[in-house]
C-alpha positions as CSV (number, residue, x, y, z in Angstrom):
1,X,166.6,-88.1,9.4
2,X,169.1,-87.0,12.1
3,X,170.3,-89.1,15.5
4,X,169.7,-88.0,18.6
5,X,173.0,-86.1,18.9
6,X,172.3,-83.8,15.1
7,X,168.7,-83.2,16.8
8,X,170.1,-82.1,20.4
9,X,172.8,-79.8,18.5
10,X,170.2,-78.7,16.5
11,X,167.6,-77.9,19.6
12,X,170.6,-76.4,21.3
13,X,171.5,-74.4,18.4
14,X,167.4,-73.1,17.7
15,X,167.2,-72.1,21.3
16,X,170.0,-69.6,21.2
17,X,168.7,-68.1,18.4
18,X,165.8,-67.6,21.0
19,X,167.5,-65.7,23.0
20,X,167.3,-61.7,24.0
21,X,170.2,-60.0,24.6
22,X,170.4,-59.5,28.0
23,X,170.6,-63.1,28.1
24,X,167.1,-63.1,29.3
25,X,164.9,-67.3,28.9
26,X,163.7,-67.5,25.8
27,X,160.5,-65.7,24.7
28,X,160.8,-63.8,27.7
29,X,161.1,-59.3,28.0
30,X,161.4,-59.6,24.4
31,X,160.7,-58.1,21.0
32,X,156.6,-58.9,20.8
33,X,155.2,-55.7,22.4
34,X,156.7,-52.6,23.5
35,X,156.8,-53.6,27.2
36,X,159.6,-56.2,27.0
37,X,162.0,-54.4,25.7
38,X,162.1,-51.7,27.6
39,X,161.6,-53.6,31.0
40,X,164.3,-55.3,29.9
41,X,166.8,-52.4,29.3
42,X,165.7,-50.5,32.9
43,X,166.5,-53.5,34.9
44,X,170.0,-54.1,33.7
45,X,170.7,-50.7,33.6
46,X,169.5,-50.3,37.7
47,X,170.4,-54.0,38.7
48,X,172.7,-55.1,36.3
49,X,172.8,-57.9,34.0
50,X,173.2,-61.1,36.5
51,X,171.0,-60.0,39.2
52,X,168.0,-59.1,36.8
53,X,168.2,-62.5,35.0
54,X,168.0,-64.3,38.0
55,X,164.6,-62.5,39.5
56,X,162.9,-62.7,35.9
57,X,163.9,-66.1,35.9
58,X,162.1,-67.3,38.0
59,X,159.2,-65.2,38.0
60,X,159.0,-67.4,34.5
61,X,158.6,-70.7,36.3
62,X,155.6,-69.0,38.0
63,X,153.1,-71.3,36.2
64,X,149.0,-70.6,34.6
65,X,147.2,-70.8,37.9
66,X,145.5,-67.7,39.3
67,X,147.6,-68.7,42.8
68,X,151.6,-69.9,42.4
69,X,152.7,-72.6,44.8
70,X,153.7,-72.7,48.4
71,X,157.3,-74.3,46.8
72,X,157.3,-70.7,44.4
73,X,156.9,-68.9,47.0
74,X,159.2,-70.0,49.0
75,X,162.4,-69.8,46.1
76,X,160.9,-66.0,45.9
77,X,161.1,-65.7,49.8
78,X,164.7,-67.7,49.6
79,X,165.8,-65.1,46.0
80,X,164.4,-61.9,48.4
81,X,166.4,-63.1,51.0
82,X,170.0,-63.3,49.3
83,X,168.8,-60.7,47.0
84,X,167.8,-57.6,48.5
85,X,167.1,-55.5,45.1
86,X,165.2,-58.2,44.3
87,X,161.6,-56.5,45.8
88,X,163.3,-53.5,44.0
89,X,163.4,-55.2,40.0
90,X,159.6,-56.8,40.9
91,X,158.5,-53.4,42.0
92,X,159.8,-51.7,38.9
93,X,158.4,-54.2,36.1
94,X,155.0,-53.8,37.7
95,X,155.1,-50.0,38.0
96,X,156.9,-50.1,33.9
97,X,153.5,-52.1,33.1
98,X,151.3,-49.0,34.7
99,X,152.5,-46.5,32.2
100,X,152.6,-49.2,29.4
101,X,149.3,-48.9,26.8
102,X,147.8,-50.7,24.5
103,X,147.7,-49.6,20.9
104,X,145.5,-50.7,17.8
105,X,145.4,-50.4,14.2
106,X,143.6,-51.5,11.2
107,X,143.4,-54.7,9.8
108,X,142.4,-54.9,6.1
109,X,141.3,-58.3,4.9
110,X,139.4,-59.4,1.5
111,X,135.9,-57.6,2.5
112,X,136.4,-56.1,5.9
113,X,138.4,-53.7,7.7
114,X,138.6,-54.0,11.9
115,X,140.5,-52.6,14.6
116,X,143.2,-54.7,16.5
117,X,144.3,-54.0,19.4
118,X,147.3,-55.4,21.4
119,X,148.8,-54.9,25.2
120,X,151.0,-57.6,26.2
121,X,152.7,-60.9,24.4
122,X,151.3,-63.7,26.3
123,X,155.0,-64.8,28.1
124,X,155.4,-60.8,29.8
125,X,151.6,-61.2,30.8
126,X,153.4,-64.4,33.0
127,X,156.1,-62.6,34.0
128,X,154.1,-59.8,35.5
129,X,151.4,-62.3,37.0
130,X,154.4,-63.6,38.9
131,X,155.5,-59.8,39.6
132,X,152.2,-59.2,40.9
133,X,152.5,-62.3,43.5
134,X,156.3,-62.2,44.2
135,X,155.4,-58.9,46.2
136,X,152.0,-59.8,47.3
137,X,153.9,-60.4,50.9
138,X,156.0,-57.8,51.4
139,X,155.0,-55.7,53.9
140,X,155.2,-52.2,53.0
141,X,153.2,-49.2,52.2
142,X,153.2,-49.3,48.8
143,X,151.9,-52.9,48.5
144,X,148.3,-52.8,48.7
145,X,148.1,-49.2,46.0
146,X,150.2,-50.2,43.5
147,X,148.2,-53.8,43.0
148,X,145.3,-52.2,42.7
149,X,146.4,-50.2,40.2
150,X,147.2,-52.8,38.4
151,X,144.5,-55.0,38.9
152,X,142.4,-51.8,37.6
153,X,145.3,-50.9,34.2
154,X,144.9,-54.5,32.8
155,X,141.4,-54.9,33.7
156,X,139.6,-52.3,32.1
157,X,139.1,-53.1,28.8
158,X,140.8,-52.4,25.7
159,X,140.8,-48.3,25.4
160,X,139.8,-48.1,28.6
161,X,135.9,-49.5,27.7
162,X,134.5,-52.3,27.4
163,X,134.1,-55.5,29.4
164,X,136.6,-57.6,27.9
165,X,139.3,-56.8,29.8
166,X,143.0,-56.1,28.7
167,X,144.9,-58.6,30.1
168,X,142.5,-60.7,32.5
169,X,145.2,-63.2,34.2
170,X,147.2,-59.9,35.3
171,X,144.1,-59.0,36.7
172,X,142.6,-61.9,38.6
173,X,146.0,-62.9,40.3
174,X,146.1,-58.8,41.4
175,X,142.7,-59.3,43.0
176,X,143.7,-62.7,44.8
177,X,146.7,-60.9,46.5
178,X,145.1,-58.1,46.8
179,X,142.6,-60.6,48.8
180,X,145.5,-62.4,50.9
181,X,147.0,-59.1,52.3
182,X,144.2,-58.2,55.3
183,X,146.8,-58.9,57.3
184,X,148.6,-56.1,56.2
185,X,145.4,-54.0,56.3
186,X,141.6,-55.1,55.9
187,X,140.2,-51.9,55.5
188,X,142.9,-50.5,52.5
189,X,142.9,-53.7,51.0
190,X,138.4,-54.0,50.8
191,X,139.4,-50.2,49.6
192,X,141.4,-51.4,46.5
193,X,139.1,-54.1,45.7
194,X,135.6,-51.1,45.9
195,X,138.4,-48.8,43.8
196,X,138.8,-52.1,41.1
197,X,135.8,-53.0,40.9
198,X,134.0,-50.0,40.4
199,X,135.9,-49.4,37.3
200,X,136.0,-52.9,35.9
201,X,133.7,-54.5,33.5
202,X,134.3,-57.9,33.4
203,X,132.0,-60.5,34.9
204,X,134.2,-62.9,36.1
205,X,136.9,-60.5,37.9
206,X,133.7,-58.5,39.1
207,X,132.9,-62.1,40.5
208,X,136.1,-62.6,42.5
209,X,135.6,-59.5,44.2
210,X,132.5,-59.8,45.6
211,X,133.9,-63.2,47.0
212,X,136.9,-61.6,48.5
213,X,135.1,-59.0,50.4
214,X,131.9,-61.4,50.9
215,X,135.1,-63.7,52.7
216,X,136.8,-60.4,54.8
217,X,133.4,-59.3,55.7
218,X,132.4,-62.2,57.1
219,X,135.8,-62.5,58.9
220,X,134.7,-59.3,60.9
221,X,131.7,-59.8,61.4
222,X,130.2,-57.0,59.1
223,X,128.1,-56.7,55.8
224,X,129.9,-56.6,52.6
225,X,128.4,-53.3,52.7
226,X,129.3,-51.8,56.0
227,X,132.9,-53.5,55.5
228,X,133.5,-51.3,52.4
229,X,132.2,-47.8,54.1
230,X,134.7,-48.5,57.3
231,X,137.9,-49.4,54.6
232,X,137.7,-46.4,53.3
233,X,141.1,-44.3,54.0
234,X,141.8,-41.1,55.4
235,X,145.0,-40.9,53.8
236,X,145.8,-38.7,57.1
237,X,143.4,-36.1,56.9
238,X,141.6,-34.3,59.7
239,X,138.0,-34.5,59.3
240,X,137.8,-31.1,56.8
241,X,140.0,-32.8,54.1
242,X,143.2,-31.0,55.5
243,X,146.3,-31.4,57.0
244,X,149.7,-30.5,57.2
245,X,153.4,-32.2,56.2
246,X,156.6,-30.5,57.9
247,X,159.6,-31.1,54.8
248,X,162.7,-29.0,56.3
249,X,162.4,-25.2,56.7
250,X,159.1,-25.6,55.0
251,X,155.3,-27.1,55.6
252,X,153.1,-28.7,53.0
253,X,149.0,-27.7,53.2
254,X,147.1,-30.1,52.2
255,X,143.9,-30.0,51.2
256,X,140.9,-32.0,49.7
257,X,138.7,-30.5,47.1
258,X,135.7,-32.0,45.0
259,X,134.9,-30.2,41.5
260,X,132.6,-31.6,38.6
261,X,136.5,-32.9,36.9
262,X,136.4,-35.0,40.0
263,X,138.3,-35.1,43.3
264,X,142.2,-33.3,44.1
265,X,144.6,-32.8,47.0
266,X,145.7,-29.8,46.4
267,X,149.3,-29.0,47.7
268,X,150.1,-25.4,49.4
269,X,153.8,-24.7,51.3
270,X,154.1,-22.1,54.3
271,X,157.6,-20.5,54.1
272,X,159.7,-20.1,56.7
273,X,158.8,-16.5,56.7
274,X,155.4,-17.2,57.0
275,X,154.4,-16.7,53.6
276,X,152.1,-19.3,51.1
277,X,153.2,-19.9,47.9
278,X,151.4,-22.2,45.5
279,X,154.2,-23.6,44.0
280,X,157.1,-26.2,45.3
281,X,160.1,-24.2,47.3
282,X,163.1,-25.1,45.8
283,X,164.8,-25.6,48.7
284,X,162.4,-28.9,49.3
285,X,162.7,-29.6,45.6
286,X,166.5,-29.4,46.1
287,X,167.0,-31.4,49.8
288,X,163.9,-33.3,50.3
289,X,163.2,-35.0,47.2
290,X,162.1,-38.2,49.0
291,X,159.4,-36.6,51.3
292,X,158.2,-34.5,47.7
293,X,157.7,-37.6,45.9
294,X,155.6,-39.3,49.2
295,X,153.2,-35.9,49.1
296,X,152.4,-36.9,45.4
297,X,152.0,-39.8,45.7
298,X,149.6,-39.8,48.4
299,X,148.2,-37.0,46.1
300,X,147.8,-39.7,43.3
301,X,146.0,-42.5,45.5
302,X,143.3,-40.0,47.5
303,X,142.3,-39.3,43.5
304,X,141.0,-43.2,43.0
305,X,139.1,-43.7,45.9
306,X,137.5,-40.4,46.2
307,X,135.5,-41.1,43.0
308,X,135.1,-44.7,44.0
309,X,133.1,-42.8,46.5
310,X,131.6,-40.5,45.1
311,X,130.1,-43.5,43.3
312,X,129.3,-46.0,46.1
313,X,127.3,-43.3,47.5
314,X,125.0,-42.6,44.0
315,X,124.8,-46.0,44.1
316,X,123.6,-46.4,47.7
317,X,120.4,-44.2,46.9
318,X,119.1,-47.6,45.6
319,X,119.2,-49.0,48.8
320,X,116.8,-48.8,51.6
321,X,119.7,-49.0,54.2
322,X,119.9,-47.1,57.6
323,X,123.3,-45.6,59.6
324,X,123.3,-44.9,63.3
325,X,124.2,-41.7,64.3
326,X,127.4,-42.5,65.0
327,X,128.6,-45.0,61.8
328,X,126.6,-42.6,59.9
329,X,129.5,-39.7,61.6
330,X,132.3,-42.4,61.0
331,X,131.8,-43.6,57.5
332,X,130.1,-40.6,56.5
333,X,129.8,-36.2,56.7
334,X,132.8,-37.1,59.3
335,X,134.9,-38.4,57.4
336,X,137.5,-36.9,55.0
337,X,137.2,-38.2,51.8
338,X,133.7,-39.4,52.3
339,X,132.4,-35.7,53.7
340,X,133.6,-34.1,50.7
341,X,130.3,-35.4,48.7
342,X,128.1,-36.0,51.7
343,X,127.9,-33.0,53.3
344,X,126.1,-31.4,50.1
345,X,123.8,-34.3,50.4
346,X,120.6,-34.4,51.8
347,X,120.3,-37.4,54.7
348,X,116.9,-38.2,56.9
349,X,116.0,-38.8,60.3
350,X,112.5,-39.6,60.7
351,X,110.1,-37.5,59.3
352,X,112.8,-34.6,59.6
353,X,115.7,-34.3,56.3
354,X,118.3,-31.6,55.9
355,X,121.6,-30.7,54.4
356,X,124.7,-32.1,57.5
357,X,126.0,-29.1,59.2
358,X,129.0,-28.6,62.0
359,X,127.2,-27.0,64.8
360,X,128.9,-26.3,68.5
361,X,126.6,-29.7,69.8
362,X,127.5,-31.2,67.3
363,X,125.9,-32.4,63.9
364,X,122.4,-31.0,62.5
365,X,120.4,-31.0,59.2
366,X,119.9,-28.1,57.7
367,X,116.5,-28.1,56.4
368,X,114.9,-26.3,53.4
369,X,113.4,-23.5,55.4
370,X,116.3,-23.3,57.6
371,X,115.4,-24.8,60.6
372,X,118.0,-27.0,62.5
373,X,117.8,-30.3,63.4
374,X,120.0,-31.8,65.9
375,X,121.1,-35.6,65.2
376,X,120.8,-37.6,68.9
377,X,122.8,-40.4,69.7
378,X,119.8,-42.8,69.3
379,X,118.9,-41.5,65.4
380,X,118.7,-43.2,62.6
381,X,119.8,-41.8,59.0
382,X,119.3,-42.3,56.0
383,X,120.5,-41.0,52.8
384,X,116.8,-38.4,50.8
385,X,115.5,-39.7,48.5
386,X,112.4,-38.0,46.4
387,X,110.6,-41.4,45.6
388,X,110.0,-41.2,49.6
389,X,108.9,-37.8,49.8
390,X,105.8,-35.5,49.0
391,X,105.7,-33.0,46.3
392,X,105.9,-30.4,48.0
393,X,108.7,-31.3,49.8
394,X,110.6,-32.3,46.4
395,X,109.7,-28.6,44.9
396,X,111.1,-27.2,47.8
397,X,114.1,-28.9,47.9
398,X,114.8,-28.2,44.6
399,X,114.2,-24.6,44.9
400,X,116.7,-24.6,47.6
401,X,119.3,-25.9,46.0
402,X,118.9,-23.9,43.4
403,X,118.6,-20.6,45.0
404,X,121.6,-21.6,47.3
405,X,123.6,-22.9,44.3
406,X,124.7,-25.8,46.2
407,X,126.4,-28.7,43.5
408,X,125.6,-31.8,44.6
409,X,127.5,-34.8,44.0
410,X,124.8,-36.1,42.2
411,X,121.7,-35.5,41.1
412,X,119.5,-35.6,44.4
413,X,116.8,-33.0,44.8
414,X,116.5,-33.2,41.1
415,X,116.7,-36.9,40.5
416,X,114.0,-38.2,38.2
417,X,111.1,-40.6,39.6
418,X,110.2,-43.5,37.9
419,X,107.3,-45.7,39.3
420,X,105.0,-49.0,37.3
421,X,103.0,-47.4,34.1
422,X,99.5,-48.8,33.1
423,X,101.1,-50.6,30.5
424,X,104.5,-52.1,32.5
425,X,101.3,-54.1,35.4
426,X,99.9,-55.3,32.0
427,X,102.9,-56.7,31.1
428,X,103.5,-58.3,34.1
429,X,107.0,-60.1,33.8
430,X,108.7,-57.1,31.4
431,X,109.2,-53.5,30.7
432,X,108.3,-51.6,27.2
433,X,108.9,-48.2,28.6
434,X,112.3,-47.6,26.6
435,X,112.4,-50.1,23.6
436,X,112.9,-49.7,19.8
437,X,115.3,-46.9,20.1
438,X,118.0,-46.2,17.9
439,X,121.7,-45.9,19.8
440,X,124.7,-45.4,18.8
441,X,126.0,-48.2,19.9
442,X,130.1,-47.3,20.4
443,X,129.3,-44.2,23.2
444,X,125.7,-46.5,24.7
445,X,128.2,-49.5,25.1
446,X,130.6,-47.4,27.1
447,X,128.0,-45.2,29.5
448,X,126.6,-48.6,29.4
449,X,129.7,-49.4,31.1
450,X,130.8,-46.2,33.3
451,X,127.0,-47.2,35.1
452,X,128.3,-49.7,36.3
453,X,126.1,-52.3,34.0
454,X,127.8,-55.6,32.4
455,X,127.1,-56.3,28.5
456,X,128.5,-58.5,26.1
457,X,129.7,-57.0,22.8
458,X,127.5,-57.0,19.6
459,X,129.5,-58.1,16.0
460,X,128.4,-60.4,13.5
461,X,129.8,-63.3,15.0
462,X,128.0,-66.9,16.3
463,X,125.6,-64.5,19.4
464,X,126.6,-61.1,18.3
465,X,122.9,-59.9,17.0
466,X,121.8,-59.9,20.6
467,X,123.6,-58.2,24.1
468,X,121.9,-57.7,27.5
469,X,123.4,-55.7,30.5
470,X,122.8,-56.4,33.8
471,X,123.4,-54.9,36.8
472,X,123.1,-55.8,40.1
473,X,120.7,-52.7,42.1
474,X,120.7,-52.4,46.0
475,X,121.9,-54.5,48.6
476,X,119.0,-56.8,48.7
477,X,119.5,-59.6,45.6
478,X,118.1,-57.3,43.2
479,X,119.4,-57.4,39.4
480,X,118.3,-55.5,35.9
481,X,118.7,-56.6,32.6
482,X,118.5,-54.7,29.5
483,X,118.6,-56.4,26.3
484,X,119.5,-54.8,22.6
485,X,120.1,-55.8,19.3
486,X,122.6,-55.2,16.6
487,X,121.0,-53.2,14.2
488,X,123.9,-51.9,12.1
489,X,127.5,-52.7,10.6
490,X,130.9,-50.7,9.7
491,X,132.5,-52.9,7.8
492,X,132.2,-56.6,8.7
493,X,133.1,-56.2,12.7
494,X,132.5,-53.1,13.8
495,X,128.9,-52.8,15.5
496,X,127.6,-49.0,14.8
497,X,123.8,-49.3,15.6
498,X,121.3,-51.3,18.2
499,X,118.0,-51.1,19.0
500,X,116.5,-51.5,22.7
501,X,114.4,-53.9,23.9
502,X,112.9,-55.0,26.7
503,X,113.4,-54.2,30.5
504,X,113.6,-57.5,33.2
505,X,114.1,-58.2,36.7
506,X,115.7,-60.7,38.9
507,X,115.4,-62.0,42.8
508,X,118.8,-64.0,44.0
509,X,117.4,-66.8,46.0
510,X,119.6,-68.6,48.3
511,X,123.6,-68.0,49.1
512,X,127.0,-68.6,48.3
513,X,127.4,-71.2,45.3
514,X,124.4,-72.5,45.5
515,X,122.7,-68.5,45.0
516,X,120.0,-68.8,41.7
517,X,118.3,-65.8,40.3
518,X,114.9,-66.5,39.3
519,X,112.8,-63.5,37.1
520,X,110.3,-61.2,39.0
521,X,107.2,-59.6,38.3
522,X,107.5,-55.6,37.7
523,X,105.1,-55.6,40.5
524,X,107.2,-57.3,43.5
525,X,110.1,-55.0,42.5
526,X,111.5,-52.7,45.3
527,X,110.3,-49.2,44.3
528,X,114.1,-47.9,45.0
529,X,115.6,-50.3,42.5
530,X,112.9,-49.6,39.7
531,X,113.1,-46.8,39.4
532,X,117.3,-46.7,39.7
533,X,116.9,-49.1,36.8
534,X,114.7,-47.6,34.6
535,X,116.7,-43.4,35.1
536,X,119.9,-45.9,33.9
537,X,118.0,-46.8,31.3
538,X,116.9,-43.3,30.0
539,X,120.0,-42.4,30.3
540,X,121.3,-44.4,27.8
541,X,118.4,-43.8,25.2
542,X,118.7,-40.2,25.9
543,X,122.0,-39.6,25.8
544,X,123.1,-41.7,22.8
545,X,120.1,-42.0,20.7
546,X,120.5,-40.6,16.7
547,X,117.7,-38.6,17.7
548,X,120.1,-36.3,19.1
549,X,122.2,-36.5,15.9
550,X,121.7,-33.0,14.2
551,X,123.2,-34.2,11.0
552,X,121.2,-37.7,10.7
553,X,118.5,-36.1,7.9
554,X,121.8,-35.4,5.6
555,X,122.1,-39.2,5.5
556,X,122.3,-40.7,1.8
557,X,119.3,-43.2,2.7
558,X,115.8,-43.3,4.5
559,X,117.0,-45.9,7.1
560,X,116.1,-45.3,10.5
561,X,114.3,-41.5,9.2
562,X,110.8,-42.6,10.3
563,X,112.5,-43.2,14.7
564,X,114.7,-40.4,14.2
565,X,111.7,-38.1,13.1
566,X,109.6,-39.3,15.9
567,X,112.1,-39.3,18.6
568,X,113.3,-35.6,17.8
569,X,110.0,-34.2,18.7
570,X,107.7,-36.8,20.4
571,X,107.0,-36.9,24.3
572,X,109.2,-36.5,26.9
573,X,111.0,-39.0,29.4
574,X,111.7,-38.0,32.5
575,X,114.5,-36.9,32.2
576,X,113.3,-34.4,29.7
577,X,110.9,-33.3,32.1
578,X,113.2,-32.9,34.5
579,X,115.1,-30.6,32.1
580,X,112.0,-28.5,31.4
581,X,111.3,-28.3,35.7
582,X,115.1,-26.7,35.8
583,X,114.3,-24.4,32.8
584,X,111.2,-22.9,34.7
585,X,112.9,-21.7,37.4
586,X,116.6,-20.1,35.4
587,X,114.7,-18.9,32.7
588,X,113.3,-16.3,34.5
589,X,116.6,-15.4,36.2
590,X,118.2,-15.0,32.5
591,X,118.4,-11.5,30.6
592,X,116.8,-13.7,27.6
593,X,113.7,-14.4,30.2
594,X,111.0,-12.3,27.9
595,X,112.0,-13.7,24.8
596,X,111.4,-17.5,26.1
597,X,108.4,-19.5,27.1
598,X,108.4,-23.3,27.9
599,X,105.4,-25.5,26.0
600,X,104.6,-28.9,27.4
601,X,107.6,-30.3,24.6
602,X,109.4,-27.6,23.5
603,X,111.6,-24.3,24.9
604,X,109.7,-21.5,23.1
605,X,112.1,-18.4,21.5
606,X,111.1,-15.7,20.0
607,X,113.7,-14.4,17.6
608,X,113.6,-11.0,15.6
609,X,113.5,-13.0,12.3
610,X,111.8,-16.2,13.3
611,X,110.5,-18.3,16.2
612,X,112.6,-21.7,17.5
613,X,110.8,-24.2,18.8
614,X,113.7,-26.2,20.7
615,X,112.5,-29.9,21.6
616,X,113.6,-30.1,25.4
617,X,114.9,-34.3,25.2
618,X,116.4,-33.8,21.7
619,X,117.7,-30.2,21.7
620,X,116.5,-30.4,17.9
621,X,115.0,-27.5,16.8
622,X,112.0,-26.7,14.0
623,X,110.9,-22.8,13.3
624,X,108.8,-20.9,11.8
625,X,106.5,-20.4,10.3
626,X,106.0,-23.4,8.6
627,X,108.2,-25.9,11.0
628,X,111.1,-26.1,9.4
629,X,114.4,-27.9,11.2
630,X,116.9,-25.7,11.5
631,X,120.4,-27.7,11.7
632,X,123.1,-25.9,14.6
633,X,126.2,-28.3,14.2
634,X,127.3,-27.6,18.2
635,X,130.9,-26.8,18.4
636,X,132.8,-28.3,21.0
637,X,133.5,-25.7,23.7
638,X,130.8,-23.9,23.2
639,X,129.0,-23.1,26.4
640,X,126.5,-20.6,28.1
641,X,126.6,-17.6,26.8
642,X,126.0,-16.2,30.1
643,X,127.1,-17.6,33.7
644,X,123.7,-19.7,34.7
645,X,123.9,-22.4,37.6
646,X,123.3,-25.6,36.4
647,X,122.7,-27.8,39.7
648,X,123.2,-30.3,37.4
649,X,124.8,-31.7,34.1
650,X,124.4,-35.8,34.3
651,X,122.3,-35.6,31.2
652,X,125.1,-35.6,28.4
653,X,125.2,-31.3,28.7
654,X,121.1,-31.0,26.9
655,X,120.8,-28.6,29.7
656,X,124.3,-26.8,28.4
657,X,122.9,-27.1,25.1
658,X,119.4,-25.6,25.1
659,X,120.2,-23.1,26.8
660,X,123.2,-21.8,24.2
661,X,120.8,-22.7,21.6
662,X,118.6,-20.3,23.4
663,X,120.8,-17.7,23.7
664,X,122.2,-17.7,20.0
665,X,118.8,-17.8,18.6
666,X,117.0,-15.0,20.5
667,X,119.2,-13.0,19.1
668,X,119.6,-14.0,16.0
669,X,120.1,-11.2,13.9
670,X,123.7,-11.2,15.2
671,X,124.4,-14.8,14.3
672,X,127.5,-14.4,11.8
673,X,128.0,-18.4,10.9
674,X,127.1,-18.6,7.2
675,X,125.8,-22.2,7.1
676,X,123.3,-21.2,10.1
677,X,122.2,-17.5,8.4
678,X,121.4,-19.4,5.3
679,X,119.3,-21.4,6.7
680,X,117.5,-19.2,8.8
681,X,117.5,-16.4,5.6
682,X,115.6,-18.6,3.3
683,X,112.0,-18.2,2.1
684,X,112.0,-14.1,4.4
């Protein structure tokens, strides 16, 4: 037994052992992760030992709540007043956090293996929560985008996927801190919250973002949707997405462009002699490093905001919403960022529809027949959707998009339409349209969350055998639910395959904390909501089904082989039918036009050795004369063998893959791959 004095001495000795080098508080910025030691070294190297220890020591007293106490905030303000470098230290901690990545390793037990993910040690995460709030009231332009970056970085799942955030405590604090910064620029705050929501799938965090946005909208006297669209920053760009910045004797020429890979703020330079160069002039690097850093930071900030706007525009396809001409110009076609996407979309006013074009008389809609309809101040505009159009109009727009080789930011003219089926009229409360498919679970889960659905994880634990993906669709209180079940595992903890179930819809009743969700009959679901939800589910199935696995028949067992055979060569879904329609337009323009034809479900290729039937859904191949299966494993990077304009490639790359296989098989005698040649020559 120890007496009181001995016990105190022992406790002091133990505490001294846990103090890390540099004099930081016990357990803080320690070796529990790779972030701690690096942060400790950087702080001491840049600001000195004593100031760094004092700044971090204050962060450790932050507490465990989402927001700190008034007393703690006052202590931070006092430290910043007496220690000029405190704000810079807190900023450094958050910037180092953005460079810190999660890591994983394979754990082995007696009977199982599993993947273990790591990100931040608990005490270090607590320090970083404090750093978030320590800069939350700083009146500097870098704070809001930095908090947005922190929320995204910590809010996404391990490996940048999934609904379980890397560190939800830091994310919830960053979201709450953003919501308090409306006095420093409400529009930029909402823009960052919108970006965070587009990236983070955690349900609790998304609810917090919705609440913060709704509160800001109410204070501004706007709907949440209207506030979001008015909150998109222009980054100092003009209506064409361009800007010039004079730096010393040189002028930086900025230009925002969008491509399949996303938006990019290109930077070129005009020299004193008037020449235009692509690389940064040495004089700018040497004498204007800070201004150059600001330009590079601007380019970094524009890209994620632009990506979020593209996703937001596609979400509006599910909304029956109109804009006044003034709002449409200010927030969409005339906006430097949103306009990069909006000007490639079809808009509608009254019975007229067209692509936006700015004329000397103002904005007009350019129709598929070359006619222009001027947009008047009194006009109301909305996004064109094929579900509202006649078949003749849809056909005309698809022909125009193809002929003009116009690449839209997402499938609009070629968008699939899903209407209520007789079978769904019979089931009334649910749809089995996409039930009983076998999907690759990891691929399906990643795609589900990429498209904005929130879903739980499957696994062999309590409640892990059944899954459900949920997404609010449109702006009028509707959400869809898509169920899926665990079928097969890899090891004990990693789900490998899942089976699909029903799609249901719910309608929100009440407001605020009294809001409830009630199941709704399919017949009551608005056409746009039904169609857009079914389109997502069709994509989940079409892209991740094991029917796409060309080597599935090589498996050692017969599990799911019947499903693979039926799905690989079965009836076409709406997305596959759309693929067929596009091929009808494209094939006559190719050099293999005289060697291919389309049937109800297949692209038929007449080779010199055999005839081939490529299924328009799975892209799997049967060859004559006995419908023998032909296995061709796609090689990474192999594309269409001649330049063919593809109006979209949002189907998992299947349109490109179909054409690649058709070009390859049309000259089957020239194929050199020994495995393919062996299959082609067998029996000849």
